[in-house]
N, C-alpha and C positions, 0 to 999 in steps of 0.2 A: 701293409703286412705282406709277408711272403711265406711260402711253404716252410713249415718248421718253426715259425715264431711261437713263443710260449703260449700266448693267449689263444691262438688258433688251435694248437695241438692240445692244450689243456681242455678247451671246450670239447673238441672231438673225442678226446680220451675219456672225459667224464660221460659224454653221451654214449660212447661205445660200451663202457663198463656197465652203465645202468641198463642199456638195451640188452646187452648180452646176458646179464643176470636175470632179467625179466623173461627173455626168450628161453633161457635154460630152465627156469622154474615152470613156465607155462607149457613147454613141450616135454615135460617130465614123464607123463603117462597118459593113458586113455585110449591108445590105439588097440584095435582088435588084433593086430598083428605086430609081434615084437620086431620082426625084420623091417616092416614098413616104418615103425617108430624109429628104429635105428637109422634108416635111410633119411628120414625127415630131419633128425637131429644132425646127422652128418652134413646135410645140405645147408642147414641154417647156421649151425654153430662152428663151422670150420673156418673161422677168420672172417675177413670182410671189413671194409672201412666204416660201414654203417653211415654213409653219407646221407641217404634218404631219411632215415629216422632222425639224424642230427638236424636236418633241415626242418623236420616237423617240430622238433623241440625248439629250434631257433625261431621259427615263425610264431610259435606260442609266446615265447619270451618277448618278441618284438611288440606284442600287443599286451604285455603285462600279465600274461597268464602263467601259472605255475607249470613246471615241467611234469608234475604228477598227473595232471589231467591229460597231457599229451603223450604220456609214455606208452599206454596200450595201443592207441592209434598208430604211434610210431613203429611199434613192433609189428602191427598188422601189415603196414606198408613193406617192412623188411621181409615178411613172409611172401608177399607177392613178388618182390624182387628175387628172392631165393628160388621160388618156383620157376620164374622166367629163365633163370640161369640154368637150372636143371634141364628144362626142355630145350633151351637154345643149344646146349651142348650135345644133344642126342644125335646119333648117326644120321637120322633123316633131316636134321637141321644143319648145324654148323660142324658136327662130327668132331668135337674137341675132346681131347683126352686129359687135359690139364686145366684146373680151375683153382685159383688161390694157392698155387704151388703144390697141389696134390691131385690125385686122380679124380676125374669127374664122377658124378653119382652113378652113371651107367657102367663105368669101368669098375668102381669100388664095389658095386652090388651087381646089378644086371639091368638090361634095358627096361624090362617090364616093371621092375621095382622102382626105377628112377621115374618112369612115367607116373606111376601111382603116387609116389612121394610128392611129385609136383602137383598132381591133382588135389591131394590131401592138404597141402600147404595153402593152395589157393582158397579152398573152402574154409579152412581154419581162419584165414585172415578176416573174412566177413563175419564169422562167428565171434571173433574177438571184438570187432567193431560194435556189434550189437550189445555187448556187455561192458563197454568202456566206462570205467568208474569216474564219477565226478563230471560227466558230460550229459547235458540235457538230451532227452529222447529225440527232439527235433534236430539237434546237432548231430547225433549219431546217425540218423536217417540221411542227413545231408552228406556226411562222410562216406556212408555206404554208396551213395549215388556217385560221389566223386571218384571213389576207388574203382567202382564197376566201370565207369566210363573210361577211366585212364587205363584200365587193364585189358579191355576187350577189343572188339573189332574196330572201334573208332579211336583206339589208343594204341597201347603197346603191341597187342597181337596183330592189329592192322599194320603197324610199322614193320613188324617182323615179316609179315607176308610180302610187303613191298620190297624189303631187303632181299628176300629169297628170289623174288621175281627180277631183281635188278642186277644179279650177279652176271658179270661179263658185259654189261650194258654201260653206255655213256649217259650220265645224268647231268642236267643243268644244276646250278647252285640251288635254284628254287625247288627242283625235284628232290635233291639231296636233303634239303632242310625240311621239306614236307615229310620225308621218310623218318628223319631223326626227331622231329617234333612229336611224332607218334611213338616211335620205337623206344626212345630214351627220354625225351622231353615230357611226355604225358605223365609218367610216374613221378618225375621230379616236380612237375607242376602240382600234382595231387598231394605230394608230400608237404609242400608249403601251404597249399590251400587247406588241407586237413588240419595242420597245426593251427592255422588262423581260426578255423571253425571251432576250436576248443575254447576260444575267448567269447564269452557271452556278449551278444549284441555287437559283434564285429561289423564295422561300417562297410558299405559297398566301396567307398573310396579307398579304404585301407586294403580291402581284399583285391581290388583291381591293381593297386600298386604292387602288392606282393605277387600277384599273378604275372605282371610284366617282368618283375625280377626273376621269377621262376622260369619263364619262357626263354629269357636270355641265357640263364644259367644252364638250362637243359641242353641248349645248342652248344654252349661253351664246353660242357662236360664231354660231348661227343667229339668236338674238334680236338680236345686234349687227348682223348682216347685214341683217335686216329693218328695223332702225332706220336704217341707212345708206342703204337704198333710198329712204326718204322724206326723210331729212335731209341726205344727202351730195350732192355734185354729180358730174356725169358724168366730169369731168376727173380728180377725185381718186379716185373709186372704180373708174374704168377700165371701166365698163360703163354703159349708159343708166340715168340716175337715174329712179326711178318706174316701172321696167319691171314690177315685181311688181303694183303697183296697176293699171297699164294692162292686165295680163292677168287681172285679178280673182283673183289668187292669194291663198289664205288666209295671213295673216301674224300675228305676235304683236301689232304695233301695231294692226292692224285688229280683232283680237279683244279686246285688253286696253286699247287706247289707248296713245299714246306714253309717258305717265307710268307706267302699269301695266306696260308692257313694260320700262321702265328699272328699276322696282322688282323685277321678276322676274329681270332680269339681275343685279342686286346680290345677290339671294338665291342664284342659281346660283353666282356667284363665291365666296360664303361657303362653300357646300357643297363646292366644289372644293378650297379651301384647307384646310377642316376635315379632308378626307380625307388630307391630308399631315401631320397633326399629329404622327405618330410618326416622321417622317423628319427628319433633321438638315439642316445647311446644304447637304449634297450634293443636296438636292431643290430648292434655291433656283432653279435654271433652270426647273423646272416651275412654281414659284410665280410667277416673272416672266412665263412664257408665259401663265398664266391671266390675269394683270393686263393683259398686252398684248392678248389676244383681246377683252376686254370694253371696251377703251378705244381700239382702233385706229380710224383714220379712213378706211380703204380695205380 
């Protein structure tokens, strides 16, 4: 398969429409502040490929579980992703003014409101996991633990800290991959593992295989992101082209060269697909997602 094949895009589009509808419904009301509510909705509902929730739904499918049980956990993961983007874009962090082709939250509102919106989305994600319908209490607890680990100091936030500390520095491939396993990979890994946890009695063997898939995919996602930063255009990728280079951030193309980065990407894709060799056609959505991640243009 390749980017744009009907099966890949149909699956992604189905996931996106289901996730968007659920997010829209669930963030409809309840905030003490209308402006905060507006900023939360702006940050979550303003487009986005919904790759992480699609991976959650695909992992559930790979184990024969219905998408219904995985939908709320998938949406919770998207809230964490949305909060991380709001905070990453802040002046004290990456200082970006464009996200998904429109002004970032702190530009559209103000810096304080953007910070609060991110804080609120993070808390809301865990609230949603506690009440995920059709999922046993023990599985909900395991999901909360997964998402907390993936989001915090030993996962995404830790990776962002390494990223900020690494600007202008030379990193080895091992150091670069450590950073991205945390910053990007941890949440992708959690997306797959949480989807798997919706299946009652998921075996350790299956969970380990899906984890290997997710680890390879998490790095592949970042390699493609780095390539798009130098090869894409601002309108297509929805954020300023060349922003990583401008900030002297360590990237795969900077370290390996564009050709070397593409070879590494191909190797990671092979590893991801190899991890699924013992799964049947029910894992085809995961295979399609891996293919999409490495061939996407934005």
